[in-house]
DOKOLKOL-707467 format. One line per 10 residues: their letters; for each residue x, y, z of N, C-alpha, C. Coordinates in steps of 0.1 Angstrom, whole numbers, plus 2048, in hexadecimal, padded with zeros to 3 digits. Example, Ala and Ser with C-alpha at 12.3 -4.5 7.8 and 13.67 -1.06 7.14 Angstrom:
<rs>
AS = 884/7C7/84E/87B/7D3/84E/884/7DF/84E | 880/7EA/847/889/7F5/847/881/800/84F
</rs>
This chain:
<rs>
MKNILENFQL = 808/7F4/800/800/800/800/809/80D/800 | 813/80C/808/81C/818/809/823/81B/7FB | 826/811/7F3/82C/813/7E6/823/819/7DD | 816/815/7DD/80C/81B/7D4/80A/82A/7D7 | 80A/82D/7E4/809/83B/7E8/815/843/7E4 | 821/83E/7E5/82E/844/7E1/82E/846/7D2 | 82A/83C/7CA/829/83E/7BC/81F/848/7B8 | 814/849/7BF/80A/853/7BC/80F/861/7BE | 816/863/7C9/81C/870/7CC/826/874/7C2 | 82E/86A/7BE/839/86D/7B4/833/871/7A7
NLHNLMNHIS = 829/869/7A3/822/86D/796/81B/87A/797 | 815/87E/7A2/80F/88B/7A4/81A/896/7A3 | 825/894/7A9/830/89D/7A9/835/89F/79B | 837/894/794/83B/895/786/831/89D/77D | 824/89A/77F/81A/8A1/778/81A/8B0/77A | 81B/8B3/787/81C/8C2/78B/828/8C9/784 | 833/8C2/784/83F/8C8/77D/83C/8CA/76F | 836/8C0/768/833/8C0/75A/82A/8CB/757 | 820/8CD/75F/816/8D8/75D/81D/8E5/75F | 825/8E7/769/82B/8F4/76B/835/8F8/760
IKQKTYIKAI = 83C/8ED/75A/845/8F0/74F/83D/8F4/743 | 831/8EE/741/829/8F2/735/823/900/737 | 81F/903/743/81A/910/746/825/91B/744 | 831/918/749/83C/922/747/83E/924/738 | 83E/91A/730/841/91B/722/836/923/71B | 829/920/720/81D/927/71A/81E/936/71E | 821/939/72A/822/947/72F/82D/94E/727 | 838/947/726/844/94D/71F/840/950/710 | 839/947/70A/835/949/6FC/82B/955/6FB | 822/957/704/819/962/704/821/96F/706
FTNELDQQ = 82A/96F/70F/832/97B/713/83A/97F/707 | 840/975/700/849/978/6F4/840/97E/6E9 | 834/978/6E7/82B/97E/6DD/827/98C/6E0 | 825/98F/6EC/821/99C/6F1/82D/9A6/6ED | 839/9A2/6F0/845/9AA/6ED/847/9AC/6DE | 845/9A2/6D7/847/9A2/6C8/83D/9AC/6C2 | 831/9AD/6C7/827/9B5/6C1/828/9C4/6C4 | 831/9C8/6CD/833/9D6/6D1/83C/9DD/6C7
</rs>
């Protein structure tokens, strides 16, 4: 049971990292577009 919980926490942690990386890339792209248009 402990292993299942640890795996779940690890997967959740990896998912959160993946989401934050995608969000950073997305925000950076929007910001770059804003600068390009000025």
